[in-house]
N, C-alpha and C positions, 0 to 999 in steps of 0.2 A: 960659554956665555955669548949671546949675540952681540955683535958690534953695532955701533951707531949706523953704519952704512946698511947693514942688513935690516935694521928696524925701519929705516927710511924707505927702502925698496918694498918692504912688506906693506907699509902704509900706502904706498903708491898703488900696489896691486889691489888692496882692499877698496881704495877709493875708485879705481877704474871698474871694479866688479859691481860696486853699488851703483855707479852711473849707468852701466849697461842694464842693470836689473830694473831701475826705476825709469828709464827713458821710454817715451811713447813710441810704440811700434809704427812704422810708416804705413800709410793707408794702402789697402789692397787695390790692385789695378781694377778699373771698372770692367764689369762683364758685358760683353757684347751679346745682346739677345739674338737667339737663333730665329730665323724666319719661321712663322707659323705655317700650318698646312694650308690655310686659306690664302696667305700671301704667296706661298709657293705655287698654289693652283692658279692664282691670278696672273702671276708672272709667266707660268707655262702657257696660259691661254693667250697672253699677249704675244708670246713667241709664235703661237699658232694662229694668229689673227688672219682674217681674210685678206688676200691681196687687194690692193686698191682698184685695179681694173675690174675684178670680179664684183667688188662692192658697188662700183658705179653701174655695172650692168644690172645688178639686182634692183638698185634704186630706180633705174630707168624703167625696168619692167613693172615695178609697183606703180609708177606714175602713169604708164600706159594703161594698166588695168583700171586704175582709179578713173581715168578719163573715159574709158569704155563704159564703166559702170554708170557714170554720171549721164552719158549720152543715152544709155538704155533706160535709166530711170526717167529722164525727160520724155523720151518717146512713149514709154509705158503710161506715164501720166496723161499725155495727150490722147492716147488710145482710150483710156478710161473716161476722159471727158467727152469723147466722141460717141460712146456707145448710146443706143437709144434710151436706156434707163436714165443716163445722166442728162440727156437733152429733154426728157419728159417733164414739162412744167407741172403736169398733174400730180407729180410726187413732191414738188417743192413750192409751187406758187398757189397757195390756197385761195387767194383773192381771184386770180384769173380762172382757176378751176371752178370756183363758185359762180363766176359770171357766165361761163360756158354752160354749166349745168342749169342755171336759172333760165337762160335764153332758150335752150333746147326744150325745157319743160313747157314754157309758154308757147313755143312754136308748134310742138306736137299737139298740145291741147287745141290750138286754134285751127291748124290745117286739117286735122282729122276729125273735126266736128262739123256737123251739117244740120241745117234746119230748113225744111222745105218752104217755110214762110220768109226766109231771108237767105237764099243761096249765095247772094253776092258777098256775104260776110266771109264765107270760105274762100272765095276767089281773092278777096283783098288780103286775107291772111297768107294765101299762097304767094301772092306777089311780094309780100313783105318779108317772109321767112324762107322762101325757097330760091334756089339758083341752080344753074347747070342741069345736070341729069335729073336731079330731084323734081324738077318741074314736070317732065314727062312721066316720071314714075308716079307722082301724086295724081296726075290726071287719069292715068290708067287704073289706079287703085280705087278711085272714087267714081269711076265711070258708071258702074251699076247703080250706085246710090243716086247719082244725078238722074239717071234714066228713069228710075222708079220713084224718085222723091216726091214729085207732085201728085202722082196717082195714088200712092200708098201713104202720102202725108208722113214721110219719114223724118225722124229726128235722131241723128247719130251724135252721141256724146263720147268723147275720148278724154280720159283723165290719167295723167302720168302718176303712177304710185311710187315708183322708185326709178332712179337713174344713177349711172356710174360713169364718170369720165375716165376712159382708158388712157388716152394720150392727149396731151396738149403740146404741140411742137410748132412754135412760131404762130403763124396765122391759120393753123389747121388743128383740128381736134376730132376725136372719135368718142361717141357716147353710146353706152348701152342703155336701152329704155325698156321699162316694164310699165304697161298701161292697162287700165280696165276700159272696155268699150260697151256701151249700151246702145242698142239699135231698136227704136220703138216706132211702130206704125200706128198713127192716131186715126187711121181710116176705120170705117165700120168693119168689124170683124178682124181688126188688126191684132198684132201680138208684139211682144217685146222679147228680145234676146240679149243675153249678156255673154261676154267672152273676155278672156285675158289675151293680151298681145305682148310679144317680146321681139324687139328688132334693134338694130344699131343704125346710127346716123353719122355720116361724116359731115362736119361743118367747117366752113371757112369764114374768115373775117373780111368783110367788104365794107369800106367806108365807115369803119368803127363799129359795125354791127356784125353779129354772127348769123350766118345763114346756113340752112341745110343744103348740102350739095349732092348727097347721095343717101338713099335709103336701102339698107340691107336687111331683108326679111329672112335671111338664112335659107332660102329656097335653093335647092341644087338642080 
């Protein structure tokens, strides 16, 4: 039969067992996350980074190239502004182009028309609208008309039908002219002829007015 001492020891063992069974287990130690593949790649790249002297050399090269490109772009823009097409106001200034076209039309109608009853009108028109080389060219072109004008009672009428301003560059311009000409002899037995003319005139601005400086009939 168990003694009192045995019963006490047994009770102590049961109590200790129950305490160990019901006690809260200690928390597990935190897991340290392993580096991901991306982080490992970044670290590897950092270890293989470009040395500082090489990086400075690359940045310097980029700066030099950028400066060269800027200089080239500026020069190229200047070249484009200097080409004849860019300086041609006939392509950009409609008011000035219209002024040149209108003046040339009036000038050609006046200087290339002749009436034997008032030959001075043609001379006045020539003095008003012609300058430089065009003065002698006009005199030569109308020499035969003047020589036969009074005898054949000639009336020459020139009318500009179309014109195109090719170039307006500062105080100079060039205009292509299409005109109809009618030459009539009112003398007894006279006749009339009609013809079309095409030529170009170079004009210059003098004293605020445009004048014909050269007449190009395209004769070779």
